[in-house]
C-alpha positions in Angstrom: 48.9 -140.9 76.9 47.6 -144.2 78.1 46.2 -144.3 81.6 48.7 -147.0 82.7 51.7 -144.9 81.5 50.2 -141.8 83.2 49.8 -143.8 86.5 53.4 -145.1 86.3 54.7 -141.6 85.6 52.7 -140.2 88.6 54.1 -142.9 90.9 57.7 -142.3 89.8 57.2 -138.5 90.1 55.8 -138.9 93.7 58.8 -141.1 94.6 61.3 -138.6 93.1 59.6 -135.6 94.7 59.9 -137.2 98.1 63.6 -137.9 98.0 65.7 -135.8 100.4 68.4 -133.7 98.8 71.2 -135.8 100.4 69.8 -138.9 98.7 69.8 -137.1 95.4 73.4 -136.2 95.8 74.3 -139.9 96.4 72.9 -141.0 93.0 75.1 -141.9 90.2 75.2 -139.6 87.1 72.9 -142.1 85.3 70.4 -142.1 88.1 70.4 -138.3 88.3 69.7 -138.2 84.6 66.8 -140.6 85.1 65.4 -138.4 88.0 65.7 -135.3 85.7 63.9 -137.2 82.9 61.1 -138.2 85.3 60.6 -134.6 86.5 60.7 -133.3 82.9 58.2 -135.9 81.7 55.8 -135.1 84.6 56.0 -131.4 83.8 55.3 -132.0 80.1 52.3 -134.3 80.8 50.7 -132.0 83.3 49.1 -130.2 80.4 46.1 -131.9 78.6 47.1 -134.2 75.7 45.0 -132.0 73.3 47.8 -129.4 73.4 50.0 -131.8 71.5 47.4 -131.8 68.6 48.6 -128.3 67.8 51.9 -129.8 66.6 51.7 -131.4 63.1 54.3 -133.9 62.3 55.3 -134.7 58.6 57.4 -137.8 58.2 60.3 -137.0 55.9 62.0 -140.4 56.0 60.5 -143.7 57.3 63.7 -145.3 58.5 67.5 -145.1 58.9 67.0 -142.4 60.1 63.3 -142.1 60.9 62.7 -138.3 60.6 59.9 -135.8 60.9 59.5 -132.1 60.6 57.2 -130.4 63.1 54.9 -127.5 62.4 52.7 -125.2 64.5 50.3 -122.9 62.6 52.2 -123.7 59.3 55.6 -122.6 60.7 58.4 -125.2 61.1 59.2 -125.5 64.8 61.2 -128.7 65.0 63.0 -131.6 63.4 62.8 -135.1 64.9 65.4 -137.7 64.1 66.1 -141.2 65.3 69.5 -142.6 64.3 71.5 -145.3 66.0 69.1 -145.5 69.0 69.5 -141.8 69.6 66.3 -139.7 69.3 66.6 -135.9 69.3 64.4 -132.9 68.7 66.1 -129.9 67.2 64.5 -126.4 67.2 63.4 -125.0 64.8 65.0 -127.3 62.2 67.8 -129.8 61.7 71.0 -128.6 63.3 69.3 -126.1 65.6 69.2 -126.2 69.3 68.5 -129.7 70.6 65.6 -129.4 73.0 64.9 -133.1 73.7 66.9 -136.3 73.6 66.0 -139.9 74.2 67.3 -143.4 73.7 64.6 -145.7 72.3 65.3 -149.3 71.5 64.9 -148.8 67.8 68.1 -148.2 65.9 67.0 -146.3 62.7 63.3 -146.5 63.3 61.1 -146.8 66.4 59.6 -150.1 67.6 55.8 -149.9 67.3 55.4 -149.9 71.1 57.6 -146.9 71.6 56.8 -144.6 68.6 53.7 -142.9 70.2 55.5 -142.1 73.4 58.5 -140.5 71.8 56.5 -138.6 69.2 54.1 -137.3 71.9 57.1 -136.3 74.1 58.7 -134.5 71.2 55.5 -132.6 70.5 55.1 -131.6 74.2 58.8 -130.6 74.3 58.4 -128.3 71.3 55.3 -126.6 72.9 57.2 -126.3 76.3 60.1 -124.7 74.4 57.8 -122.3 72.6 56.1 -121.3 75.8 59.4 -120.8 77.6 60.7 -118.5 74.9 57.3 -116.8 74.3 57.2 -117.9 70.7 53.8 -119.7 71.1 51.1 -117.6 69.4 48.5 -118.8 72.0 50.6 -117.7 75.0 52.2 -114.5 73.6 48.9 -112.6 73.0 
């Protein structure tokens, strides 16, 4: 992750962490979703970026929809799909449990300036899911 993005995320996380519960309750549903996304992103990015290198993405379609299959140690652990400005990550394959969703500007393919962010977030979401469910070979030994 770029240092500017990490700095912005850290600042947003500090702001959200300092909010009193009564202020959180006063937020609109959209604002609460944004707060949840900030907290999730901070938790995902607390780990070194090298963790994401364990997830290999294989592009299965370049656009409309832009799709990828994700693998860890040769085993499929995810399907990434961007269609109609809705990006989602299903585990372990298409149609499985949706473990991450986002709304990039791209309709059937990412804009160049957003692709790295969403693909990195997808990789880290997959690793977080594997750890949470003890399916990660490195954490279950």
